[in-house]
N, C-alpha and C positions, 0 to 999 in steps of 0.2 A: 436655709438662709431667709432673712426677713427683707422683703421688698415692698414697694408701693404699687398699688393698682394704677394702671395707665389711664383709667377713666375717672374713678371716684377718689383716688389718692389714698385709699385705706391700706394699712399695713397688713401683710399676711405672709405665711411661711410657704416656701417652695424649694424643691431640691435643686442643686447646682446644675445637674444634667438637663433639667427642664428649662432652666434660665438660659443656658447656652444654646438650647435648641430653637427657641422662639425669640423674636425681636420685641414683641409686646406681651405684657403679662397682666392678667385680670384676676380679681378675687372670686368672681362667680361668672356664670354664663350670661346673666343679665347685663353685666358691665361690658362683656365682650360684644354682645349683640348691639347695645347702645353705641359703643365706640365705632363699630363697623357702619352703623347707620349714619353716624355723624360725619365720618370720613369717607363715605362712599362717593360723594360728589365734590368736585373742585371748581372754583370760579375761574374762568378764562375769558379771553377777548376774541371775538370772531375775526378771522383774517380778511373778510370782505367788508362787512358793515360796521366793524369796530365796536359792536355792542357787547356788553358783559353778559355771560350766561353760564349755567352750571353744566358740567360734563362729568361722566363717570371717571373716577381716578385712574382706572386701568387704561382707558383710552388716552388720557392725558400723559401717562407714563410712556405709551407708545410714541406720542408726539415728541416727548423729550429725548427718547432714544433715537429718533430719526426714522422710525418705521412709517409713521404718517407725516407727510410733508406739511399739511395745512389742517386747521381746525375751523369748522363752520357751525353757525348756530342753527342752520336749516338747510334743506335740499335746494331751496331757491338761491341762497347765497353760494352754494357749491356750483350750481349750473351757471349762474351769472359770472362767477369768477373765471371758470374755465372757458365760458363762451367769449368773454372779452379777450382772453389770451389768444384764442383762435382767430378772432376778428382782427386783432392787432398784428397778426402774422404778416410778414413781408412776402408778396407774391413776385416770382421771377419768371422770365420768359425762357422757354425751352423748346427745342425742335423735335417733332415726332420722328422716330426712326423709320417709319413706314411711308407716310405721306409727305413728310417734310414740312408740315404745317407748324407754325409757332403757336404755343398754348401757354397759359399761365399755370404755375405750379407753386404751392407754398414752399418756403425755404427748407422746412424739415423733410420734404419729399424730393429735393433737387437731385440727389444721388441715386434714388431708387426708381423714379418715374421715367418711362421710356416711350410711352405711346399716349396720344391725345384722347383715345376712346377705345372701347372694347372691340369695335369693328376693325380698327387698325391692328390691334393685338391678334385677332383671329386671322386676318388676312396675312399678317407677318408669319404666323405659324404655318400657313398653307404653302408659303414659298419655300419652306424647309422640308417639304415632303419628298421622300426617296422611294424609288421602286426597287424591290428585291424579291428573291424567291424563297418560298417556304422550305424549311429544312426537313420537312416530312414528306409532303406531296409534290414539292417543286413547283407549285403554282405561284404566279406573279401576284404581288399585292403591294400596296403603298403604306408607308408609315412615316411618322415624324422623326427627324434625325435625332432629336434629344432623347426620345423614347427608345430608339433603336440602339443607341450607344450604351444604354444601361445594361443590356443583356447580350449573352454570347450567342444563343440560339434564337431564331425568330420563326413565328408560325402565323399562318393566315387565319386560323380559327382556334378556339379552345379544344375542339375535337382533335385537331392535328397535334396540339401540344400534349394532350392526354395520351394519344397513341404513341407518340415519340417516347415519352417517359416510361410507358408500360412495356415497350418492346426494345427500343434501341439501348436505352440506358440500363435496362435489366440485363442485357447480354454483355455490355461492355464493362460495367462497373459492379463488382460484387460487394464492395464495402458499403453500398447503400442498403444492404440487407435483404435483397430480393431472392438471392440464391441460398438455399439451406442445405446443410450436410447431414447425412444420416448418422445418428449416434445411438449409443446404448446406455441406458440408465445404470448407474453404479450399484444400485441396491436391488431393484426388481428385474433388471436386465430386459426391460421392454424397449422397443425401437422408437426413437423420437427424432425430430428434425430441429436443428439449431443453426443459426447464422455463424459465420466465422468469427464475428465480433463477440458473440455470446460465448463461444467455445474458448476464445482467448481470455476473456474476462474471468471465466470460472476456473482457469488453469487446468483444463481438461477433465475436471470433475463435473460430470453432467448428470442431472437428475430430472425425472419426469414430473415431480411435484415437490411441494414444500415438506410433505410427510417423509418422503425418501431422503431429502436433504437433512432433516432433523435426525433421522435414524443414523445416517452416516456421521454426522457431527457428534452423536452420542456414543456410537459403538466402534467407529473406525478411526476417525481423525485423532482422538487423544493418544492412540498408539503408534501413529506415524512419527517420523523424525521431526517434521515441521510442527506437528501438534504438541509433542513433548517440549520442544524449545519454546513454543508460544505460551503454554501454560506455566512453564517454569519462570519465564521472564515476567509474566503478568503477576505471578505470586510474589516474586521478589520486589517488583515495583509497588505493589499494594502495601507490603510491609514497610518499605522505606518511606512511602509517602504519608502513611497514616501515623497519627500520634500514638507512640507505643506506651502502654501502661505497665509500669514496672511491677513485678510480683514481689511479695515480701522477701523471699530468699534472695532475689536479685538485689534488692535494696540493702540487705545485710552484707552481701559480698561487696557491693559498691562502697558502703560505709567503711568496711574493713580496709579496702585498698586505699581509700582517701586518708584514713588515719595513719596508715603505715607508709604514706608517701610513695606509693607504687603507681607508676605511669601505666594507664590502660586506655583501651578503646572499646566502647560499648556498642553492641549491635552492629558489628562490622561485616560488610559484604566481602567475601574472600573467593577469589578465582571465578567471580561471576556465577557462583554455584550455591554457596552456603552463606547464611548469616549467623555468625557465632555470637554468643552472649558477651564474652570478655576476651580481649586479646592483649597480652602483655608483650609489647614489642621488644623491651630490653632483654627478656629471657626466652622469647619465641614460644610462649606458652599460651594455649587456648583453654579457657575455662567454660564448660557448659553446665549451667545450672538446670538440673532435671527434677521435675515434680514427681513425687512418688506414684501418683495415680496415672498420669498421662504417659509416663515413660516406663511404668511397670517395675517398681523397685523389687528386686529378687528376694529381699528380706520379708516382703509383705505379699507378693503375688507370685504364682507359679504352682508347681507340684506340691501337694499336701498343704497348700495355702489357699488364698483367694484365687479362683481361676481367672486367667487373662481373657479379656474379650478381644474381638477382631481388631478394634482400633488400637489397643495396646500392642498386640502382636505386630501390626503393621508399623507402628512407631518404633518398636524395638529393632526391627529389620532396617528401618531408615537410620537409626542411631548407629548400628553396626557398620553400614556402608559409609556413613559420614565419618566415623572414627577411623576406618581403614584408609579413606581417601586423604584425610588431613595428616595422618601420621606418615603416609607415603610421601607427602609433600615436604616432610622434614620438621613438622611441628610436634611439640609435646602436648598431647590432648588429655585433659583431666575432666572426667564426668563427675560432678559433685551432686549428691542427693540432697533433697529438701530436708529430710529428717536429720541428716548429719549436720547440716548448717545450723539448725535450731538447737541441737544438743551441744556441740562444741565447735564453733567456727574456726578457732585458732588451730585445732587439731586437724580439722577438715582441710584447711588451706596451708598446712605446714610445708607443702612442697614449694611455696614461694620464698621461704627463708633460706 
């Protein structure tokens, strides 16, 4: 699109996305720098001496938004303005809560001020002193009531507090983690000590080190019932959340179903266990599109042909269990090979007619 430069007015070309992205547009960097220098300062009037002066535009925007209440041309105007406000404050009489003497207090401190001086404040605190016994050594000591009310237990010194926490609370309360239980590592069978909280958090799977935990996660956990369920759900969730790229055979099958007005569901999760390629709800038919290499087409791979590798053998066993489970659930399952789809798709999908 052709637009005008905001500084020199020259016409130049710019994409629509860049125009929508920025408020101002310039034909070159020099125009942009000159524009910023010109609009960096704004003329305003000082709130105290009423003289006109220049201020940075960013500070003036804060004033317009209400972040800054006033604008001053100098520190002198700032201090004079707030000094006159304090000087013009109305002073009221109030009675000291300790000595009963009347004293002057500014109006904004009327509700918070209680004493006429620091001496009265300290003497007032002394009148609230309480005598009580230490919870550890039973020795008498004095303390201020406001501080005593904050805590449940009270001690005459820091040593008594430390001794109490190390002995009394250690025996009475195990959840603080002081008492440990003897355990055995799941991998190397060495004796270790763990707190009840750590044992409960690990679901009774205790390890002496990260190395032992990693070995257990690699060799033991995947074969437990919890591990199998965990990895199965994570695999299904990953497939469903990711954007699926259709293969060429799947696109051909999808095109055939659309042309023939056959209602279908693509990449459908069934029984929270399998994701099928195509499900025809009207005929209760499941279509699985299988690649010749990944699923080991028997016409190309096997005895006296190209030998199967470990991955192909594992996938064939999965396909057999998948076919058996879905047919047992009452579905008609058809495994369609990639090469057959390319040769003659109508013959390959004749079971739909």
